[in-house]
C-alpha positions in Angstrom: 47.0 -23.5 -6.0 46.6 -25.6 -9.1 43.9 -24.2 -11.4 40.9 -26.5 -12.0 40.8 -28.1 -15.4 37.6 -28.6 -17.2 36.1 -32.1 -17.1 36.7 -34.4 -20.1 34.0 -33.8 -22.7 32.9 -30.4 -21.3 33.3 -27.3 -23.3 35.3 -24.5 -21.8 33.7 -21.0 -21.8 34.6 -18.9 -24.8 35.0 -15.7 -22.7 36.3 -15.7 -19.1 33.7 -14.9 -16.4 35.9 -12.0 -15.1 35.8 -10.4 -18.5 32.1 -10.8 -18.7 31.7 -9.0 -15.4 33.9 -6.2 -16.4 32.1 -5.7 -19.7 28.8 -5.8 -18.0 29.9 -3.2 -15.5 31.3 -0.9 -18.3 28.0 -1.3 -20.2 26.0 -0.3 -17.1 28.1 2.8 -16.6 27.5 3.8 -20.3 23.8 3.2 -20.0 23.5 5.2 -16.7 25.5 8.1 -18.2 23.1 8.2 -21.2 20.1 8.0 -18.9 21.3 11.0 -16.9 21.8 12.9 -20.2 18.2 12.3 -21.2 16.6 12.5 -17.7 14.3 15.3 -19.0 12.7 12.7 -21.3 12.8 9.5 -19.1 11.3 11.3 -16.0 8.1 12.6 -17.7 7.6 9.4 -19.7 7.9 7.3 -16.5 5.5 9.7 -14.7 2.9 9.5 -17.5 3.1 5.7 -17.6 2.7 5.3 -13.8 -0.3 7.7 -13.8 -2.1 5.9 -16.6 -1.4 2.5 -15.0 -2.9 3.9 -11.7 -6.1 5.2 -13.2 -6.6 2.6 -15.9 -9.0 0.5 -13.7 -11.5 3.3 -13.9 -11.9 2.7 -17.6 -12.3 -1.1 -17.1 -15.0 -0.6 -14.4 -16.9 1.9 -16.6 -16.7 -0.6 -19.5 -18.1 -3.4 -17.3 -21.0 -1.1 -16.4 -22.0 -0.9 -20.0 -20.3 2.4 -21.0 -19.1 2.6 -24.6 -15.4 2.5 -25.3 -15.1 6.1 -26.4 -17.0 7.4 -23.3 -14.9 5.4 -20.8 -11.7 6.5 -22.6 -12.9 10.1 -22.4 -13.6 9.9 -18.7 -10.1 8.4 -18.2 -8.4 11.3 -20.1 -10.4 13.9 -18.2 -9.6 12.4 -14.9 -5.8 12.3 -15.7 -5.8 15.9 -16.9 -7.8 17.1 -13.9 -5.3 15.5 -11.5 -2.2 16.8 -13.3 -3.6 20.4 -13.8 -4.9 20.6 -10.3 -1.7 19.4 -8.8 0.4 21.8 -10.9 -1.8 24.8 -10.0 -1.7 23.9 -6.3 2.1 23.8 -6.4 2.5 27.1 -8.4 0.0 28.9 -6.1 1.7 27.6 -3.0 5.2 28.7 -4.1 3.9 32.1 -5.1 2.3 32.5 -1.6 5.5 31.4 0.0 7.5 33.9 -2.0 5.1 36.7 -0.9 5.0 35.7 2.8 8.7 35.3 3.5 9.7 38.9 3.0 7.4 39.9 5.9 9.7 38.0 8.3 13.0 39.4 7.1 13.3 41.8 10.1 12.6 39.0 12.6 15.2 36.8 10.8 17.8 39.5 10.8 17.3 40.3 14.5 17.5 36.6 15.4 20.7 36.2 13.5 22.3 39.2 15.3 21.2 37.8 18.7 22.6 34.4 17.8 25.9 35.9 16.7 26.2 37.7 20.0 25.6 34.5 21.9 28.1 32.6 19.8 30.7 35.3 20.4 30.1 35.0 24.2 30.9 31.3 23.8 34.3 32.1 22.3 33.5 31.4 18.6 35.6 33.6 16.3 34.1 36.3 14.1 35.0 34.5 10.9 33.0 31.5 11.8 30.1 33.7 12.9 30.2 35.6 9.7 30.1 32.3 7.7 27.2 31.1 9.7 25.3 34.3 9.1 25.9 34.2 5.4 24.6 30.6 5.2 21.5 31.6 7.1 20.8 34.8 5.1 17.1 35.1 4.4 17.9 36.8 1.1 19.3 33.5 -0.1 16.0 31.9 0.7 14.1 34.5 -1.3 16.6 34.1 -4.2 16.1 30.3 -4.0 12.3 30.8 -4.2 12.7 33.1 -7.2 14.8 30.6 -9.1 12.3 27.9 -8.2 9.5 30.0 -9.6 11.5 30.6 -12.8 12.2 26.9 -13.1 8.4 26.1 -12.7 7.7 28.6 -15.4 10.3 27.0 -17.6 8.6 23.6 -17.2 5.9 24.7 -19.6 7.4 22.9 -22.5 7.8 19.7 -20.5 4.3 20.1 -19.2 3.0 20.2 -22.8 5.0 17.1 -23.6 3.7 15.3 -20.5 0.1 16.1 -21.3 0.5 15.0 -24.9 2.1 11.7 -23.7 -0.7 11.2 -21.2 -3.3 11.6 -23.9 -1.7 9.1 -26.2 -1.1 6.5 -23.4 -4.7 6.9 -22.2 -6.0 6.3 -25.7 -3.9 3.2 -26.1 -4.7 1.9 -22.6 -7.8 0.1 -24.0 -5.7 -2.4 -25.9 -3.3 -3.2 -23.1 -5.0 -6.4 -22.2 -4.9 -7.7 -25.8 -1.2 -6.8 -26.1 -0.4 -8.7 -22.9 -2.4 -11.6 -24.1 -0.5 -11.6 -27.4 2.8 -11.6 -25.5 1.6 -14.4 -23.3 1.2 -16.7 -26.3 5.0 -17.0 -26.8 6.4 -15.3 -23.7 4.1 -16.1 -20.8 6.7 -15.2 -18.1 7.1 -11.7 -19.7 3.4 -11.1 -19.6 3.1 -12.3 -16.0 6.0 -10.0 -15.0 4.5 -7.0 -16.6 1.1 -7.7 -15.0 2.9 -7.9 -11.6 4.6 -4.6 -12.3 1.3 -2.9 -13.1 -0.4 -4.4 -10.0 2.4 -3.6 -7.7 2.7 0.0 -8.9 -1.0 0.5 -8.6 -1.0 -0.9 -5.0 1.9 1.3 -4.1 0.2 4.5 -5.4 -3.0 3.6 -3.5 -1.2 3.0 -0.2 1.0 6.1 -0.6 -1.9 8.4 -1.7 -4.1 7.3 1.3 -1.3 7.8 3.8 -0.4 11.1 2.1 -3.9 12.4 2.5 -4.0 11.4 6.1 -0.7 13.1 6.9 -1.5 16.2 4.9 -4.8 16.7 6.8 -3.3 16.1 10.2 -0.3 18.4 9.5 -2.6 21.2 8.2 -4.9 21.0 11.3 -1.9 20.9 13.7 -0.2 23.9 12.0 -3.4 25.9 11.9 -4.0 25.3 15.6 -0.4 26.3 16.4 -0.8 29.5 14.4 1.9 28.8 11.7 1.2 30.7 8.5 0.5 28.9 5.2 -0.8 25.8 6.9 -2.5 24.6 3.7 0.7 25.0 1.7 2.7 22.9 4.2 0.0 20.3 4.1 0.3 20.1 0.3 4.1 19.9 0.7 3.6 17.0 3.2 1.3 15.2 0.7 3.9 15.5 -2.2 6.9 14.5 -0.1 5.0 11.5 1.2 5.7 9.9 -2.2 9.4 10.0 -1.3 10.1 6.9 0.8 11.6 7.0 4.3 12.9 10.6 4.3 9.9 12.5 2.9 8.9 13.8 6.3 12.4 15.4 6.8 12.0 17.4 3.6 8.5 18.4 4.6 9.3 19.6 8.1 12.1 22.1 7.3 10.1 24.9 5.7 7.3 25.1 8.4 9.8 24.8 11.2 11.8 27.7 9.8 8.7 29.8 9.4 7.6 28.9 13.0 11.0 30.0 14.2 10.5 33.4 12.6 7.0 33.8 13.9 7.1 32.4 17.4 10.7 31.8 18.2 12.5 28.6 19.1 9.6 27.3 21.3 7.1 27.2 18.4 9.7 25.7 16.0 10.5 22.9 18.5 6.8 22.3 18.9 6.3 22.0 15.1 9.3 19.6 14.8 7.8 17.4 17.6 4.4 17.4 16.0 5.9 16.4 12.7 8.0 13.7 14.3 4.9 12.2 16.0 2.7 12.4 13.0 4.9 12.1 9.9 7.7 10.0 11.3 5.4 7.4 12.8 3.1 7.3 9.8 5.6 7.7 6.9 8.7 6.0 8.3 7.3 3.2 10.5 3.8 2.3 9.4 3.7 3.2 5.7 6.9 1.3 4.6 5.4 -1.9 6.0 2.2 -1.5 4.0 4.3 -0.6 0.9 6.5 -3.6 1.4 3.5 -5.9 1.7 1.9 -4.3 -1.4 4.8 -4.3 -3.7 7.0 -7.1 -2.3 10.1 -4.9 -1.7 12.1 -4.7 1.5 12.5 -1.4 3.4 16.3 -1.5 2.7 15.7 -2.0 -1.1 13.2 0.9 -1.1 15.7 3.2 0.6 18.6 2.3 -1.7 16.3 2.7 -4.8 15.4 6.1 -3.5 19.0 7.2 -3.5 19.7 5.7 -6.9 16.8 7.1 -8.8 17.2 10.5 -7.1 20.8 10.6 -8.4 19.7 9.4 -11.8 16.6 11.5 -12.5 16.5 14.1 -9.8 13.5 15.0 -7.7 11.1 13.1 -10.0 13.2 10.0 -9.7 12.9 10.2 -5.9 9.1 10.4 -6.2 8.9 7.5 -8.7 11.7 5.4 -7.0 9.4 2.4 -6.1 7.5 2.1 -9.4 10.8 2.4 -11.4 12.4 -0.3 -9.2 9.4 -2.6 -9.8 9.7 -2.1 -13.5 13.4 -3.0 -13.5 12.7 -6.0 -11.3 10.0 -7.1 -13.8 12.2 -6.9 -16.9 15.5 -8.1 -15.3 14.5 -10.6 -12.5 10.9 -11.8 -12.8 11.2 -12.9 -16.5 14.2 -15.1 -15.9 13.9 -18.1 -13.6 17.7 -18.4 -13.3 17.9 -15.2 -11.2 15.5 -16.3 -8.5 18.3 -15.6 -5.9 17.9 -11.9 -6.7 14.2 -12.0 -6.2 14.8 -13.6 -2.7 17.1 -10.7 -1.8 14.6 -8.1 -3.0 11.5 -9.4 -1.3 10.2 -7.9 1.9 9.8 -11.3 3.6 12.2 -14.2 3.0 10.5 -17.1 1.4 7.4 -15.1 0.5 5.8 -15.6 -2.8 5.1 -12.8 -5.3 1.9 -10.8 -4.8 -0.9 -12.1 -6.9 -1.4 -10.0 -9.9 -4.7 -9.1 -11.4 -6.0 -11.7 -13.8 -6.0 -10.6 -17.4 -9.2 -10.5 -19.4 -9.7 -13.6 -21.4 -9.1 -13.3 -25.1 -10.4 -16.1 -27.3 -7.9 -15.2 -30.1 -5.0 -16.1 -27.9 -6.2 -19.5 -26.6 -4.1 -22.2 -28.2 -6.0 -25.2 -29.5 -5.5 -28.2 -27.4 -4.4 -31.6 -28.8 -7.3 -33.8 -29.6 -7.3 -37.4 -28.5 -7.6 -40.3 -30.9 -11.2 -40.8 -29.9 -12.0 -37.2 -30.8 -10.3 -37.6 -34.1 -12.3 -40.7 -34.8 -15.5 -38.9 -33.9 -14.7 -35.9 -35.9 -13.7 -37.9 -39.1 -15.9 -40.9 -39.6 -13.8 -42.1 -42.6 -10.7 -42.5 -40.4 -10.1 -45.8 -38.6 -8.1 -46.8 -35.7 -4.6 -48.3 -36.1 -5.7 -51.7 -35.0 -8.5 -51.9 -37.5 -6.2 -50.8 -40.3 -3.6 -53.4 -39.4 -6.3 -56.1 -39.4 -7.6 -55.1 -42.8 -4.1 -55.2 -44.3 -3.4 -58.6 -42.8 -6.6 -60.0 -44.2 -5.8 -58.7 -47.6 -2.3 -60.0 -47.7 -3.1 -63.6 -46.4 -4.5 -65.9 -49.1 -7.5 -68.0 -48.3 -7.0 -71.9 -48.3 -9.9 -73.9 -49.8 
């Protein structure tokens, strides 16, 4: 096949497209490697930003009601700190209760393992495979895992201080966000619009996820309490947290209560818990909620799931929780600000051919309104000494032409 030659008069590209793609891929690998190295910084910073974006409308509403700026900012800071501290205390207390409750069922777990080993031996499974299965299901490993989890929670104290300080600074600067966006819109209007869409989409996602999370948590807590499974409130809190993990959150939330139900009431109760979770959590979290999230943020279910895998690999558990807001941010700075990559937006949208969700209108700022061009009539009215071009030409003609007696 003869290679295509450039048309006469056209300039050939300085760098081959293949080389550009390879250099871009290599740069992406370097950036992702660096991001994984500083995940301890990116994760809390992203969490603080998303929390402030979610609660920022509270300050705006208080300001419209006549509250002074310092009072509305103080309420915003107190609300953010109350949410963070309350959630952290709930997690720590739940983990501590779980670590205290599990040792009570060690005897039942050991007896169940022995009976299961005997049944497996009757089926012709070798002793080595049975021993490996017993070691993998050793309750002592679960207790050790909980101990390491508690130690890791205790070790997060320094990061918690950093997160709280970052939340304070972001909350104090949230009052000037509208003016900053208005300043950006003077020269870079697509950038300002993309950032506003990111903030609106993230806020809608958090509202939808929080509402469905509360519904699922209440239903799971009531169902587990009626079935007699211990620590029903703890499992409800776990279901609420895992609800922020798209698509597979219910799988993570069903494993601990199902295991505890197995130790307490045997296989029958464990199967009942799994069925209840599948009816409640699977239907709500995996079928209904993704459709509302897709309509709210404009991302397809497939893109949401792929983003979950990517951000969980990059930032860990916090990346899985913040997968959708982080994807919206990347979409805003890489796709929405550049009209040439509209094809990527069409692939990411939840509905083909759908338009972007309307973002919240920015507050008007008189300093950023560009003066419009005045017409000639306005100029004439504003300056009485000025004259129209036709009048000036007539005067010059009259002056230049001599008068004949």
